[in-house]
C-alpha positions, 0 to 999 in steps of 0.5 A, a space after each residue: 695066310 688065312 683063306 680069303 673069299 670073294 664076296 659076290 655083290 650083285 648090287 654093285 656095277 660090274 666095273 666095281 672092284 671085288 671086295 673079299 671077306 677076311 678074318 682075324 688071322 688076316 689082320 695079324 698077317 697085315 700087322 706082321 707085313 706092316 712091321 716088316 715094311 717098317 723094319 725095311 725102311 725105318 728111317 724113311 717112315 720116321 722122316 715122314 711122320 716126324 712132324 706128328 710128334 712135333 705137332 702133338 707137342 705144339 698142340 699140348 703146349 697150346 692147350 695148357 697155355 691158352 686155357 683150352 685144356 678140356 680140348 686136349 683129349 679131343 685133339 689127341 683123338 683127332 689124330 686118328 681121324 686124320 691118320 689115314 691121310 697122314 699115312 699116304 707116303 707110307 702106303 706109297 712106300 709099301 706099294 713100291 717095296 711090294 713091286 720091288 722098286 727102289 724106294 726112299 723117303 723122297 719116292 714117297 712123294 710120288 703119291 703127289 704125281 698120280 692121276 688120282 691126286 685130286 680125289 686124294 686131296 678132296 678126301 683129305 679135305 673131307 677128313 679135315 672137315 670131319 675133324 673140325 666138326 668133331 672138335 666143335 662137338 667135343 667142345 659143345 659136350 664139355 660146355 653143356 656139362 660144365 657151363 659156357 664160361 667154366 675154365 679149369 684153373 690147373 691140370 689137377 683141377 681139370 682131372 678132378 672135375 673129369 674123374 670125380 664129378 658126375 658132370 665129368 663122367 657125363 663128358 667121358 661117356 657121351 664124348 667117347 660114344 660120339 667119338 666112336 661114331 666119328 671114328 666109324 664114319 672115317 674108318 668106313 670111308 677111308 680104310 680102303 679109299 686112300 690105298 686104292 686111289 694110290 694103287 689104281 685109277 678109280 674115281 673118288 666115288 668108287 674108292 669110297 663105295 669100295 671102302 664102305 662095302 669092305 667094312 660092311 662085308 667084314 664088320 667083326 674084323 673091322 671093329 677089331 682093326 679099329 681097336 688095334 688102331 686106337 690102341 696103337 695110337 694110344 701107345 704112341 701118345 704115351 711117351 710124349 707123342 714121340 711113340 707115334 714115330 713108330 706106331 703110326 708107320 707100322 699102322 700105315 704100312 699095315 693098312 696097305 696090306 689090309 687093303 690088299 686083302 680086302 680088295 681083289 687085284 
């Protein structure tokens, strides 16, 4: 395992968790450990995230059937914004396996019995609010490019407008740049927060501050981690959303092990 050095943060209160500096090798190790967790309990993880392919298919059908096709990609991208909250049960399963406890898909619900449940729900509401703002922003970008009343008549027309017109490339470029900002905010406030709230009795403020400090102390590795998550989610979307039943559990378990490397016990 790569060497992990503690970061002395003289500006942080003495009771703040210690953030550590990691490298790319630690990201690889986190993924390998997450994959090992998934292999040890694949049916539990599949049960937890099975709802995601179902929701994805419902959203896709809704987009095609109700003339909101331009919002299909933002909906898919929005999975990444809600993913940290969706993976709560996966963090709990990794925590239980790490401690040598007996685990099953039912014990994943233990996360709902912890002392930090209120903080977890509050942070989940924050992520939902960010998701809704993202959807509104994506819709505004599309309308600014094509007009308020414009609706593509078919999938082929929509793809032609997006990839073969200047307005379409404006939507692609501006939309992705704005999406990166939303993703960076969610990564900063949640990559460590949810696992920490499950792991130890800390306040929501402490969890978010620690998460932000961890990202700021490791900008390079965290950018790489964000790319890994984005690629993993994209791979999950390709086979009609059902790939998420594999990629999401691996990413969720890996995030737990990444938290262990970023924050000292």
